[in-house]
Structures are given as structure tokens and as C-alpha cells.
N, C-alpha and C positions, 0 to 999 in steps of 0.2 A: 504493500500500500504506500502511495506517495504521501509525504507529509503535507498537511494543510498549510502550515507556516514553516518556512525554511529560511533561517537567517545565518549567513556565513561570514564571519569576521567583519561585521558591520560597524563602522565608526560614524557617529553623528556629531556635528559641531553645532552648539547653541551658545550664543553670546560670547563667541570667541574662545570657547573651551570645548573639550571633548566630553559631551554628555553621555555618550556611549563609546566604549573603547574596545573595538574588536570583538563584539558580541557574536557568539555562535549559538544557535538555538533551533530546535526542531520540535514542532507540536503536531500530533496526529489528530484527525477527526475521531471522535469517540473517546478521547483521552482527556479527562477532567484534571486541570492543573491550576496551581496557584503561583503567581509571581509575587514574592514577598520581599520587602525591603523598607528601610527607614525613609523618611522624607528626604528628598534631594538625592536619592540613590540612583535615579535614572529610570524609574518606573514609568513616569509620564512620557518621557522621551521614547521609551520602548513602545508604549501604546501608540504614540503619534507616528512612529516608524511603521508599525503594522497597518495603521489606518491610512497611510499615505500623506499625512500632514507634514511629516519630516522626511527628508531624503538622506540616505547615507552617502558618504564620499564615493564618487564614481569609480568603478573599476569593472573589469570583465574577468570572469562571469559576474553577473549581478549579485549584490550582497543579500538581496531578499527576494524570495519567490513565494507567492500565495497561491495555494491550490495548483501548484505546478507551473504557474505562469509568472514571468518577470514583469509584464505590463498588464494593467487592468483598467477597464473603463469603470468608473466609480459606481455607476448604477448597477452594473453586472456584479461587482464585488458585494454589494449589499444583499444580494440573493444568497451569498455563501457565508458572510461574516457580519454579524450585528454588533455594534459597539454602543455601550451605555456608560456615560461618564458624568462627573460632577459638573464639568464645564458645559456639557450638553444640557444639563438640567437648568443651569443659569440662563442659557439662551432661550429655553422653551418656557420659562415662567412668564407667560404673556397673557394678555386679555383675550384669549381665545378659548373656545370650548375644548374640553378633554377629547371629544370625538375628533375635532379638527387637528388637535395636536397629534393624535395617533395617525390620522390620515396623512399628515405631512410626511410621514415616513416613506410613503410611496413616491414622493417627489424629492426627497433629500433636502428639504427646505426647513427654515426656521418658521414654524407656523404654516398654515395652508396658503399657497400662492394666490395672489389676487386674480380674479376672473377665471378661477379654475373650479370646475364642477366635477367632483369625484364620481367615478362610475359606481353603479349600484353594487357591483361585485366588490369594489374596494371598501364600501361602507360595511358590507356583510363581513369581510375579513377583519376590519377594524373592530367590529362588535365581538367577533369571535375571540380575538386576542385580548380584548378587554375582559371578557368572561374568564379567560384562562388566567389572567393576572388579578382577578377579583376586584376590578374597578368598573364593571359595567354600570353600577348604580351612579357613577360619577360622570358619565358621558356628557351631560348637559351643564356641568359645572365649568367655571372658568379655571384655567390652569393655575393662575396665580393665587387662587383661593385654597388650593390643596396643601396638605401637610407635605413635608419632605418625603416621608415614606410613601404616601399616595402618589406623588408625582414621580417618584423613582419607579414605581410599578407601571405607571402610565408610559414612561419612556421605554421600559422593557417591552410593553405591548406594542409601542411604535416600532421598535426594532424587529418584532416578530411578524409584522405584516408581510415581510418578504420570505418568511419561513426559513431563516438562515440555519445552516447546519451547525454553525459555531457562534457562540455569544461571548464577547469579551467585556467583562464587567469591571470597570476601572473605579476602584474605591467606592463601591456601591452602597456601603453602609454609612458613609459620611453624613453627619447631622441627623441620623435616625435615632429615635429614642428606643428603649428596650423593647416595647411592644412592636414597633415598626420593624426593628431588626429581626425579631422572631418571625413575623409575618413574611418578610422578604426572604429570609433563609428558607422558609418552607416553599416559597415560590421557586427559588433557585433549585432546590432538590427536585421539585416536580418537573421543572424544565429538563433537568438532567435525565430523569426517568422517562421523559417523552422522547429522548434521543438527541437533544441539543448538546453539543460539546460545550462545556463551561470552562472559560479561562478567567480566573479571578485575580485581580490585582489589588493588593492590600498591604498595609503595614501592621496589621493586627492579627495575631495568631487565632484568637477566638472567633474570627470571621470565616475561618477555613472550615467549610461544612463537611459532612461525612462522605459526600459524593466525590470530593477531591482526593485523588490518589497519588498525585505527583506535586512536589514543591520545588520551585526554582528560587534561589536566593540571589538578590542583586544589591550591590553596594558600590558607590563611587563609579558608576557606569560600567562595572564589570560583574560577570557572574561568579559568585562564590561557590555555589554548590547546586546540584540538581539530582533529584532522585526520589524514591518512594517517600511518602509523607512521614511514616513512622521512623525512617532512617534520618531524614533531614531535620525534623523538628525535635532536636535534642539540645540540652542546655548549653554545651560548649559552642556549637554552631550558632545558636541564636544569640548568645552573649557576644560573640565576635561580630555578628551582623549589626547589632545595635550598640556596640561599644559600652556594654553594661554587664554587670554580674547578675545573670538571670537564671532562675530555675524553671525549667519547662515541665509542666505536669499535664496529665490527660484525665479529663472527667467525662466518662462515656466516650462520645465521638468528638468532643471538643478539647482542643489544646489551649493552654494558657501559659503565659510567662509572667513570673513574679520576681521581685528583687530577692536575692539570696540573703 
């Protein structure tokens, strides 16, 4: 099977410095993984590299391939890869209905484009993904009226209108309270069970759900470790990752790090 995401010695320059330094990484469809690292570690640069918002230093062969291709038309890529991020949430917190926010996923726009009348089939799919994410009752509400947890689920519904095989969730638990976190975690597990590949990007161990089986550690723009969750989430590795003396423990399916 060809990897869905193939990154080979990619270097990305941001603000005059190397945000990513010779990163090599391969992710397969059907493989649920977590990219874990502290703030400023290069996580957001890696997400933007995958989404096409950032380009690596040019070389041949290309440093990144998605689903076996070096070049993608963005609309075609959305059918394979859905991305939900905190920055996207800030863009979509608008005076538009939740239904229009979800429908905007068909057009790759911030809000529904002017003078566009969505097809009936699009509306049906938007309502279907809203039901899947438990936000169907919110469709007539305005996006800016929703809580952070509600809007996060709306944005996942927006990404799902293309039925992507892979979902990249960039810091999806940011600003969510305890109840919203539990609800969202349940949604993520359900999506994994339905066959969507989950790539979670986070700096918090407790956000790594039971469906995640692989963990990739990133720090200073470099990959520190990559392997099975139980092997990677151990005290010495996590202490080195966060430059702190930490004790990693497991409570059921959830890992936590506490000061020693």
C-alpha cells in the first residue's frame, strides 16, 4: 500500500529560520497517529506543509507527496484529506448560519460565497454530516453564537462533506471545557470507527484517544521519536520532549504527564 502522506527530508523556512529541519515522515491510510510536541516545536508548520500553505525548499525528487502525487489541485485534495484547525475556527466564527458554514466546505471558502445557491444534494450531505457530529439541532443558529466545542464539531462536519478518507485535527481541543472535550473525543472515536484515518496534532498527552496507535514526537523542527503509543509515551521520552521532569502514567486508555 502506498503511503497517504510521504515527507522526505523536508526543510521549511519561516521568518528567516528553519521551522522544519529535514523532516522525514510516512503516514498510511487507516493508521491513526498523533503528532505530539510543545508549543513552537514545528507542529503548525508541519500541518501547513501537509495542507499546502507552506512549501519546502525545492529539490528533486519532491520532498512531499500526498496520496502518491507530488502536485495536487486543492479541491481534489479535499476529497482525500480534511483539515480542522484553530485558525480555521477563527475564520469561520461569522454571522452566518451553521448550515451555510458546513456548506462552505464544498467551495473551500470562508462562509458561503455570494450569489451561490447550493445544490439540493449538497444540503442533504451537509445535514447528514451535521447529524453525524451531533449538531443538527444547531443548523439555523449563527456560527458566532456557538460555544467553542459546538463550532469545532461544526467544522468537522464541514470537512466531512467531501467524505475524506483522512482527517487531520490540529489542536482540536483548544479552548474546550471538560464536557466539550469528552463530547469531541467521542466524536473522534466514532469517526475512526467509521473508517476515517485520524491524524491528531496536540501538545497534551490526555488528548490522545484510544483509537490512536502511533505517536510521533516533534521538537525544534525535528522528529525525536516515532513508534507505537505504548512505547513512545514513557517518562524519559516525554521529559526530554518538554524539557521537564515528568512522570507518565496511564489511566485506562488515557495517558497523563505529571511533575515528578
